[in-house]
Phi, psi and omega in degrees: 000017186300311182295323180293320178299314181294318179298317178297321178297312181295320175306311183296323180289321175299314183292326177301331180264011179058035178270146180281113185219134174246169185222148174221147164233084194304322181231130178226129178244166181074024178234147176269111182302340181284327183239338176059029176289155178053043185257123175297321181298317179294324178296316180294324176298320179295318178297317184287336184061022177278159178256014180296141180293146179302329181296335174272317183293323180221080187290338180245112183230121187234142187283318181298136179276071183221175175297156187305313182297316180293317179297320178296320178295320181295328179264002182052045183221085182305143180292129181266096182296324179300324178296322177296312183295322178294320178295319178298314181299320180297317180286320181295337176287345181261334189236150178284332181229140176239132170254121183240114179277130178281184176228116184069211183257184185295332182264013174289125181280140171258325177213169173303127179063027175218115187244175179303322180294331175294319179295317178301316179297317181293329177283341178070035183250149169285160186255134165251120181270129177255124180236140176282126184277082179205180179302129181106347185292331179297312180298309184297316184289316181293324175298316179298314181295326178293316179298316179301317180296315181297328183265004176072027179270119178293136183247123178283324180162186181243136172242125178270146183237123181272122186251003179232146179289167177094171180283145178295145178275181185298323180295314181295323178294337182274349185298315185301314181296321181291319179300314180294318181299317187273340184247343187062023176250130184289142168270122190267004177134186183224135174276127181291162179296134175240119184293292179248103186287129175210177179295336178289344180290347186243038179223165170057224187296323180296318178294321178298322178294317177300315182298319181291339182270353187245146173271077188296334180297335179267351182265320185294155180302147180282000000 
């Protein structure tokens, strides 16, 4: 739930500043469209307190808990990219800023020869990379940043997400500096560990802690 936690945090920080912000989770898998339980999109809608229909916020919803292309094949329902772009345009017409949570990494396929990075390019958005601050994050993050550079995707920065309780060790504390040194992309902060994620996790002292850990001046729209 790392990307969803970061998206919910940014949503809350935008709203704290009375900024006009909408949210999308264009593709969601592992959800039952009939009941929408355990849905990241529904959670983000709850955080945003927006009244936008789920069909716009998350136009592609697939039941198999698989990558989008595989889930679409299993349901014999090819992903309609045009529906995603039309939903985005409808929401972007209402809000000054849009937060769009991805699914998986940049090389996750949505259709043959169409990947998540293609969708980012078609949406015309800069990228915020979310990395789990643990062993392996250097490889995963640097690979993502390399693909983004090769594909001409502008990157706003990297946000690390802490998924384990306790204070970071010396190795984890060193990740941000190495990522910036090797990629020339700024690490914009770290989201602290949240045990049981709920809408209450993005209020009060917890939100203040998140805010103090982030370089929000580099995250907000220019």
